N, C-alpha and C positions, 0 to 999 in steps of 0.2 A: 504494500500500500504506500503510495507516495504521500509524504507529509504535506506537500503543496496542494494536491487535489483532494485528498481524503477519500478517493474512490478506489474500487477494487474491480478487477476484471471478472466477467461472468464465469470464465473457465476456472479462475482461481477460487472463486466463491464456492462453486460446486465441488471442487477438489477438497477445499478446507472443511466444508460442512459435511460432505460425504464421509470424510475421515473421522470427523467428530462423532457422527452418528454411529459409525461402525465401532469406534472405540468405546462408546457408551453402551453398546449392545442393544441399541434401539432398532425398531423396525422402520420400514419406509413409511409407515402410517404417520410418523412424526412430520415428515415432509408433505405427505398427502393425506390430510385429515378426512377428506371426502371418501377415501378408500376405506378408512376405519369405520366411518358411518355406514358405508354400504354393507359392511360385514355384520352390522347390528340387525337383528331380526325385529319384526313388529308383531305384536299380539293385540288384536282388536276385540274388545268386549263391550257388549251392550246389556244393560240391566236396569231395573226400575230405580227410581229415586226412593231410597229406603225411608220408611216412616220414622225411623230413629236416625237423625242426622249424624250422630256419632259413629254409626256403622260405616256410612259412606266416607267419612273422614279417615277412619282406620283403613278401609279397603283401598281408597284412592291414594292416600298420602303416606301410608305406612307399608302395608302388605305388598301392594303392587310395585311400589318404588323399590323396596328391598328385593323382591323377586326379580324385577327387571334388571337390577344391577348384577345379581348373582347369575342370571341367565343371559346376559348381554342382549336384552330385549327391551324395546321401547313399548311399554304397555299403555294402550290408549283405552280409557274407559268412558263410554257414553251413557248417560243416564236419561231414561225416558219415563213418562208418567204411565201409570197402570193402564189407562185406557188406550195407550198407543201401542202396546206390546203386540197384539195380534195383527194389526195393520202393518207394522214394521216387519214382522216375520214374513208375512205374505209377500211384501214387496221385495225382500231379500231373496226369497225363494224364486220369485218370478224373474228376477234379474240374474240369479245365480252368482250373486256377488254381495258382499256385506261384511259382517263380523265373523271372527273365528269362533268366538263363544257367544251364544245367545241364550239369555236367561228368561225362562217363562215362570209364571207364578202358579201354574196348574199343569198337570201332565200333558205334554204336547204330542200325544200318540198319533195324531193325524199327519205328522211330519216324519213318520218312520222311514219312508223311502228317501227323504231328502237329507238324512243325517247318518253319521257313522254308527257302527255298533260300539257302544261305550263299555262293553264287557271288560276289556283289558284294564280300564281305569278302575273299575270296581275290584277286579282281582288284585291289582297292585295295592290299592288302599286296604283291602281285607288282609293282605299279608302282614301289614303293619298294625292295623287297628281292629282286627276281628270283624265279625259279620255286621252288615247293615241291618237296620230294623225292617220288619215286614212291610211297613208303610212305604219305604223307599222302593222295595221290590215291586209291590202292587202298583206303584205310580210310574215306574219307568221301564217295565219289562213286558214284552208281548209273549205270553205262554205258547202261542201257536207258531210264531216264527222263531222263537227263542232269542230274540234280539232285544238288547237294552237300547231303547230309542232316546234315552236321556240319562243324565247323571245328577243325582240329588245329594247335595251336601247337608241340607237342613230343611226343617219344616217349622211352621209357626202354629202354636196351639190356638184354639178358638173358644176360650172360656166365656162365661157370662160376666158382665160388669154391671153392678147394681149400686144404687144410692142407699147406703146404710141408714142415713137419717130418715129417709122416707119409708123404707121397708120396715124399720123398727117400730114405726108408729102405727103400722097396720097388722102387727102380730108376727112379723118375720125378721127378727133381729139379725139373722145370718143370711138374709136374702132368700130368694126362691131356690128350692132344691129340685123341684119337679116342674113339668109343664103345667100341671094343675095349679101349683103354687103361683106360677107366673100369671095365670089367668085370674085366679082369686085375688091375689095381692095386687096385681096390676090394676084390676078394676077398682079396688078400694082406694088406691093411690090416686087414680085419675078422678074419681068422684070427690075425694076429700081435698086434694091439692091441685088437681088439674094437670099433673105430670103424666104424659102417656108413656107406654112401652115403646121402645124404638127398634123394632125389627123390620127391616125393609121388605118391600114387595115390588121391587123394580128390577130392571134388567142390568144388574151389576154384580160384582164379585161377592160382596158380603151377603146379599140376598141369596145368591146361589148356594153359599155354604149354610146359611141358617135354615133354608127350606130343606136341604138334604138332612140336616141334623134332626129336624122335626119328623120328616118322612121315615127315617130309619128308627127313630125312637118309638114310633107307633107301629113298627113292624113291617113297613112297606119298603120297596126298593125299585130302582129302575130295571135291574137285572138280577139274575141269580148267579151263583158261583160259576156256572158253565157259560155265562154270557148271553143268556136268553132273556128277552123282555118279560118283566113280571109286574109292570107298574099298575095295571088295572086290577086292583084287589080291594077287599074290604078294609084292609089296614091302611092303604093309601087314601081311600075315601074318608076314613076316620081322621087321618092327619089333615086333610084338606078342610074338613068340617071344623077341626080345632082351630086352624089358622083363621078361618072365617069368623069364628067367635072371638078370637084374640083381637082381630082387627076391629070388630064391631064394639067390643066392650073396653078395649084398652089403648087403641091407637088413633091416629089422625090421618086424613087423606094424603098428606105430604109423603108418606112412605112409598107411594106409587111412583114417585119421580126422584127418589134418592140416588145419589152417586156413592162411590165406595167410602167417602169420608163423611157423609151426612150423619150417620149414627154417632161418629166421634163428636162432631160438632153439637149434636143434640144433647148428649149427656154432659159434655164439658161446659156447655153454656148454662147448665142447670135445668134444662127442659125435660129430658127423658129420665125415666126411673130405672130403666134396664136396657142394655144393648148386648148383643152377642158379637164380640169383636176380640181381636188380639189385644195384647197389653200396650199397644201404642196409645190406647185411651188413657190408661193410668200413667204412663210415662209422660205423656203430654201434660197431664194435670200436675204432675210433680214439678215440671219446669215452669208452667205458666199460671197455675192456679192452685197453690199449695193447700188452701182451705178446702177447695173442692176435692183435691186429691185425698184428703183424710176421709171424705165421705164415700168416694167410689171404691168399692171393694170387689173382690173376684170370687166367682163360684165355678166349680167344675161344670162340664156339660150337664145340662138339665136332664133328669130322668123322665122318660115317657112311660106309657103303659107296658112296653115290652123291654126296653133296655135304656141304659145311659150311654149315649154315643154322640159324637160330633165329627164333622169333617175337619181335617187340618184347615186352618184359616188360609194359609198360603203354603204351597209345596214348591220350594225352590228347585227348578229343573233346568240345568244347563244342557244345551245341545251343541255339538260340533257339526256344522254343516258339511256335507260331502264336498262342497265347493270351497270350503275354508282354505285359506292360503297357508296357514300355520297350524296344521292339525297336531303335529308332535308337541309344539309349544303349548297348545291348548290342553292337551292331555296331561302334560307335566304340571301345568298351572293348577288344574283341578286336584290332582293328587297332593300337591304341596299345600293347597288351601286346607285340605283335611288335616294335614300335619299341624296347621296353625289354628285349628278350629276352637281351641280353648280361648284364644284371644278374640276370635270372631264372636263367640258366645258373649264374652264380656262387652265387646264393642257394641253389640246389638242390644245390650241391657236386658238380656234373657228373652229377646224376641225370637231369635233364630235358635231352634233346638237341634241337637246333632242327630244326623242319620246314622252316625257311628258312635254309639254311647260311650265307648272307651276313651274318646277324645275329651270328654268332660266327666271324669270319674267321680268328681265331688259335686255333681249337679244339685243333688238334694240339699247338700250343705249350703251351697251358694244361694239357691232360691229361698232357703228358709231363714236367711239373715241378710236382708238387703238394706243398706244404710239409707236408701232413698224412700223405702216403703214405710208407710204408717198404717198399721204396726210393721215392725221389721220382718215379720213372717208372712206378710201380705201375699207373697208369690208362692208360698209353700204348696198351695193347691195344685200347682203345675208339676210337682215332683212325680206324680203318678199319671201324667198326661197320656202315656202310651196305653193305659187301661181303657181310655175312652176316645182317643183320637183315631180316625181311620181315613182311608183314601176315597177320593172321588171315584165312584164306580162300585163301592162296597155293595155286596160281599164279594164281587168279582174284581177284575183288574180294571185299570184306567185305560180302556181301549180307545181306538180312533172313533168309534161310534159314540162312546161316552164323552169323548172330547168335543165332538160336534154338538151333542145334546147340551153340554155345559156351556159352550160358547154361543149357542143360539137360544139359551135361556128357556128351555122347554119346561123345566120345573117351576121357576118363578112365574112364568106365564100361566101355568095351570093353577097355582095357588091364588094369583092375583085375580083371575077371571071369576073364581068362586067367591073371593072376598068382596069383590065389587058387585056381586050378584048378576054378573053378565051371563054366567052359566051356573047350573046346579053343580054341586061337588061331583056328582056321578058323571055328568056330561063333561066337565072339565077334565076329569081323570081319563075318561074314554078318549077325548080328543088328544090329550098328551100321549096316551098309550099308542094311538094310531101314528102320531108323528114320530115317536120313538121307533116303532117298527119300520117306518119308512127309512129312517136314518140307519138302523141296524142292517136292513136289507142292502142298502147302498154300500156298506163296508164289508159285506160278507166276502 
C-alpha cells in the first residue's frame, strides 16, 4: 500500500484477504454471506391466534427461535383467526402451495389424501415419551386405510364455567353437576336475577362441541363404533327436547347468532350464569376482571341421563401437506415440540393438555395449586379430564364424513330448528339423520 495514495490493488486485496480467511479456518461464507443464507432452510407454519396470548409469545419468540437456531432454519409462523382456518386450508390445497405445517382445531380427516402419513412422527415420539392417549388416536387415525392423517400434540378440555355467587343463591353452591341441575338452577337464576344460561345454538365451534356433549350425555350419537349413522333415535330426540326446554326457560335469542367468543364475553361481562367453554374464560377474568374471576368457577362435564361426557373443546391437529417444501423439517419440529411440551403446558396456562401424558408427569400437582386461581385448587377438576373428554365422532373415529358433518354444522342446525320451533324435535332429528346419511354415502 502506498503511503501517498492509501489505496491497494484488487489483486493484492484478494490475495491478502484470501490468506487471512484460510489462516482463520473460515469458510467462503464469510466473503459471500448470501451463500450462507441460501444454505439456511425455511419452515412455514400456520396456526390460530391462541386464546392465551402467553402461549403465542412462548411459541413464536422462544421455542421456534431456539429450534430454528439449532436446526439452521428460518421458522416463519403465521397466525390466523379461528374462522379463517378452513378457508385457508382449502385455498392451500387448491393451489398446492402454502405452509409446511398447518394446524387445525378439529380432526381434518377430509384432507387425508392431501397430507403425508404422520405415523413415523408418532412412532418417534412414542419411543421417547410412551403411548399417546386414545383421544389422539381416534382424532387422527383412519382405521380403514391405517393412515395417520394428522399429528396431535394436545387437546383442550371443555368444562363448565359457572357464576358461584348466582348459583349459590338458588341452592347450588358448587354449581350444576347434571343437565337437570342446569335446567332447574338456570331457570331460577334467570327468573330471580335475569342472568341467562349461555350455551350457543349457532353455526360455530363452541356450539358444535356443546351440542355433541348434550347428545352423547343423553345416549345419542351421530354414528356407532363401526361408523354407521345412528342419529335418528329416541335418545337423540330426548336430547333435542332438552335443549328446546333449556332455550325456552333459561336462554335468550342472541344464542342463535353467536360466534366462538360470544359465550366468553357473556359470562365475563356478568351477563351469563353458565357457559361451556375452555379455561380461556377464567384466564381472561384473572387478567382483566379479578373480582369476576373469584366468582367464575369450573365444573367437570355435566352428567346426562346416560353418562358424563364432553367433546374436547379444541383438538390441536397439525398436518404436513404432500406439497410441503420442508417435510423433514416439519416432522422434526413436531417431535421436538413434544420434547418441550412441559413448557408448552405452562405457557398455555393449563389450556393445552398433553396427548403424551408422560411429558407433564406432575399435571395433577400443577393444576391443583395455581397461584392465579381463586381458590388455588380452582383447576383441580381438570386433573381427571380424560375420564370425561372424548373425540368428535364418538364412539367411533373422527372420519372424513364426521369432519364434513362438523364443518357444515349438521348438529347445531338440528338443535336450533327445534329450539326455535321451526320443526318438531322428531322432524329435526329425521332431517339431520337424512343429511348425515347423504354425507356418509359420499365418503364411502
